N, C-alpha and C positions, 0 to 999 in steps of 0.2 A: 504494500500500500504506500502511496506517495505521502510524504510528511514534510512539513516545514517547521522551523523553529524561529520565532520572532526575536529580533535583537535591535539594539540601538547602535548607531555609528560610534557613539562614545565607548561602548563595550569593546569594539574592535580596536579603536584607537588606544585604549588603555592596556589591553591584554595582548594586542598584536593580531593581525589578520590570520596568519598561519596557525597559531595555537587555537584560536576560536574555531576556525574551520576544521582543524583536526578533531575537536570535540564534537561539533555539530554534525559533520559528515561522516566521521569515523566512529568515535566512541558511542555517540547517541544514535547513529543510524538514520538520520534524516537525509533527504536528497535535495532539500531546498533551504536557503536562508532567506527569511523575509525581514528586510532591514528598513528602518524608518528613514525614508528620504525626506519627508516633511512631517514635523511633529508639533506638539503644542506645549504650553506651559505645564510644568509638573514639578513636584518634589518627591523623589523616589529614594527609598532605602535600597542601596545597591551592595549586596552582601560580599561579592568578591571583586568589587571595583576598587581602584586606588582611593576614590572618594566613597566613603561608606554611606553618605547621603548626597545625592546628586540633584542639583537644581537645573531644570531644563527651561528653555525659552521657546517661543513660537519661532518657526523658521525652517528653511530648507538647507540641505547639505550639498548644495551645488550652486553655481552661478546662474541666476535666471536668464534664459536665452533672450537676447535683445530683440529678435524678430517676433517673440511672443509677448513680451511685456513692455517694450518701449512705448511710451505715451499712455500706458494704462494707469488708471488711478489706483487700482488694487494690484500691488506687487508683493510677493512673499518676502518677509524678513529673511535675512541670510544668517545662518549659523556660523559661529567662529570656526575657522579652518576649512570652510567650504571651498576656498580658492585652491586648496591642495587636492581637490577632486577625489575625496575618499571613496565615493561610490564607483567611479571608473576603475580605481585600483581594485576594489572588491569584485567588480565585474570580471576583470582579468583573472583574478585568483580563483573565483568559482568556476569560470570556464575551463581553466587548466585542470580542474579536478572533475570535470564533467557534471557539475552540479548546477541547479537552477538558482537564479537570484530574482526575488520579487521586491518591488519597491513599495513599501508600506507608506501611504500618503494620507495625511489628515487634511481634509478639504475645507469644510465650512465651520470648523471649531478653531477660531483664531482670535484671541483677545486683543492682540496688538493691532490687527486690522480693524476690529470692531470699535476699539476706543478711538482710533484715528478717523474712522468714517462711520459714525453711528447710524447714518441714514441707510446703510446696507445691512443692518442687523434686524432681527425680528422685533416687531412692534406688538405689544400685548393689547388686550381689549381696552385698556385705559389710555392707550397712546404712549405708554412708557417704552423707551428704548433701554431697557434695564437688563439686557442679556448680551453684553458686548462680545462674548465668545461665540455667539450663534449668528453666523451670517445667513441671510435669508435665501433659500434656494430658488425663490421666484424672482429675485432681483436680477435684471439683465447683466449688470456688471459682475455680480457674483457668479453667474453662470459662465460668463466669458472667462473669469478668473479660474474657475474650476477646469475648464477645457484647456487653458494655457498651462496650468499646473500639471495636469495629467499628461499632456504632450511632453512637457519638460522631463518628467520622470521616465516616460517611455523611451525618450531619446538616450537615456543612460544605458540602454541595451538590456533592460530587465525583461524576463519572460512575461511578467505580469505586473500590473499596477494594482495594488490592494487598496481599495478606496474606503477609507473610514470617514464617517460624518459627511456623507454625500446625501444628506436628508435633513429634515427639520431637527432642531434641538428641543430639549424639554426644559420645563421650568426648574426642575431640581438640579440641573447641571449647567448653569449659566454663568457662574463666576467662581473664583477660587475660594471665597470666604462668604458663606451664606448665613443669614440670620433671619429667623421668623419666630416671633413670640405669639403668633396667631395660629390656632390649630387647623391649618389647611388640610383638608382631606384629599384623597386621590383625584376626585372629580374637580375640585377647585384648582389643584395643581395643574391638571391637564388643561383646564380652561385658561389659566394664566400663561400657559406655554404656547397657546395658539397664536399665530402671527396674523395680524390684521393690517399689515402695511399696505400701501396703495397697490402694489404689484399682486399681492395675494388676494386682496378683495376684488380687483379687476378680473383676475383669473377665475375666481369662484363665480362671479357674476356672469362671465362668459359661458359658464356651464349651467346657468339658470338658477343659481343659488342666491337667496336674499342675504347678502353679506351683512347689511346693516342690521337686519333682524337677528342674525347669528351673533353679532357683536353685542347687541343689546341684551340678549339672553346671557351671554358670558359675563357681562358687567353686572347684571342683576344677581346672578348666582354667586359670584365671588364677592361682590360688595356686601351682601348680607352677612357673610362670614367675617369680613373685615370690620363690619359694624358691631360685631359681638355675638352673632348667632352661631349655633353649632354647625359644623360642616355636614355635608350630606352623609347619611348613614352608610352609604355604599360607594364604591368607586365608580368610574365611568362605565364599567361592565364592557360589553361588546359594542362595536361601532353602531350596530342597529338598535341598541338600547338607549342611546343618547336622544335628547329632545331633537326633533327633526331639523330645526334650523342649524343646530350644532353638528348633527350627524352629516347633513349635506355639505356643510362647510369643511368638515374634517375629511370627507370623502373626496372633495375637490383637490385636496393636497396630493392625492395619489398620482394624478397625472403630472403634477409639477415635479415630483421626485422621479417618476418613471421616465419622463422625457429628458430630465437632466442626466440620469444614469445612462440612457440610450445615447445621448449626444456625446457624453464623455467616453463611453465605450467605443463609439465610432471613431472619435479622435485618436484614441489610444491605438486602435487597430491600424489606422493610417500611418502611425509611427512604428508599426511592426511589433506591437505588443498586444496584450489582451487585458481586459478589466476583470477584477474579482471584487464584487460588491460586498462590503463587510457590513452586515446587519447587526447593530448594537443592542437590539431588543433583549437578547439573552443576558447581556451584561447589566442592563437596567434592572432586570428582574432578580439576578442572583449575585451581583458583584460583591456585596458586603459579607455574605456568609455562605454562599453556595446553596441557599435554600429558596429557590424561586417559588413564588406562590401563584395561585390563580391559574389562568390559562397558559397554554403553551406559547412559546415565543412567537411562532409563526402566526398565531391567532391574535397577538397583541401588537404586531409590527405597525399596525395602523396608527398607533399612538405617536410614532415619529414620521408619519406620512408615507409609510412604505406598504405597498401591496406586493408581497413576495411573488405571486404568480405573474403579475404584470412586469415587475422588474426582472424576474428570471427569464422573461421572453426577449429582453433586449440586451442582456449581458451574457458573456460566455462562462462566467464563474460567479459563485455566490458562497459567502462564508458566514457561518453562524457562530456566536459565542455561547458555547454550552457550559455556562458557569453553574454547575450543579454537582452536589455530592452523590446523588443517587444515579447509578448507571441506567436504571429504567427511565429516569427523566431525560438523560442524555440521549438515549435511544428514541424516546418519544418526540423530543424536539427535532432530532435529525430526521426522523420519518415524516414529520409534518412538513418540514421544508422540502424534503425529497418529493413528496406527493404534490406540492404546490408548483415546483419548478419544472420547466421544460426538460425533456430528456437530453437536449443538447447543452444544458447548463450544468457544469461540473459543480458539485457541492463539497465544501470543505467544512469540517467541524473543528472548532478551536477549543482545546481543553487547557486548564491550568494544572500542571503536574504537582502542585503543592497547595499550601494553605490559601484560602480556607476550604477549597473544594476536595482536596485529595490528600489522604493521610498515609498512603503506602504505595509501593510499586504494584502490589496486587490490585489495589483500587484503581490505579491509573490504567492498568491492563484491562480490567473489567469494563471501564468506561470506553476505552479505545475500541474494544471488541463490540460493545453495544452500538457505537457510532457506525462502525463498519457494517454490522449486520443490518442496520437501519437504512443503509444506502449512501453513506458518505464515500466520496471518491478519494478523499484525503483526510487525514487527521493531523492537525497542526498543534503546536504547543506554545504557550505564552507564559514566561518570557525568559530568555537566556540571562539577562543581566539583573533580573529582579528576584531570583530565587537562589538558594545555596546550591553548590555543586552536588551534594548528596541527593537533592530533589531532582536535579536534571538527570542524574544517573538512574532514575526510574524509567526513563524513556525507552531504552533498548528492549527491556522485557515487554513493554507495552506494544512495541512494534514487532515482537516475536523474532528478535535476533538471537 
């Protein structure tokens, strides 16, 4: 079975390209390295790095091509050391070993760009531009930026561009330090995460949706909680369980995301690579403890504007984050996506080999087997630099080496 291990450029820079590839491709038995070509702000515990706590910034690890970004208002910040072209060096090294290299690219989650250009970020029902990390996928300049960024990464010679955050953001993941002393329930959080910018409302109205009414319903439902009432007793439930103005507005987001994914996939293909659409729904459900609740990830992808069946029809690859302790849940999530996707769309299931999801090599092997049996074409592991070496050493047994 094909398998990739996710990594950061900083991991390779600190430990050396050859030693990392020796572990990833030799010791662990993966055939692909998925490296972050464009990433976002984060503070990470890095157990075997020279810095045991690593601060990351928004930006790309290459020089943005002039023909793609000259004159554009949205241009990616550039990471330190990008002028040394670490990804081209890595491309040569993986090619010499007969391994694949994927360019992991964070698209619309970029605090630096959002703070500099708040008009391209999501606008909530109250008119607040309070999610600077979330660029709106309906904004024409954001869509052009996504295409140029994808083409830039594809030009590095990677076999695939792994697209993270090529969809709407959510209220709960909009900034690095969040505070709320109001008991917002899942419904109110969803409503506050809906974007009502001019581009989104025009798109919805073109599909026959009463965007003004949807906005009014969202304001009314959230304002009552902000004014001191208790939150709704249940979450948003399924898409069809929402009040019709909201359901129709949320449904209209599907074509925004699907068309963007298709446009980016076509652009990547023209550069000689292919797109793997990374669906973050599973992470939203199980990130903290590996105990996802309620529906399967494929059933709840609409919360971020994703319709897996529609997206799977316009991209050649799709990846799900199966952040769950229970192998049965990993299998069920994988099977649900496999059933939704076109036969021509390759499915990759991403597992965490350590905490909080996985406590042993046997547990990782069981989850890998469950994903494989449920139809995954590849099982990938997250993440080389974020877990101790003994945890990474669980991977070979999981891959049956």
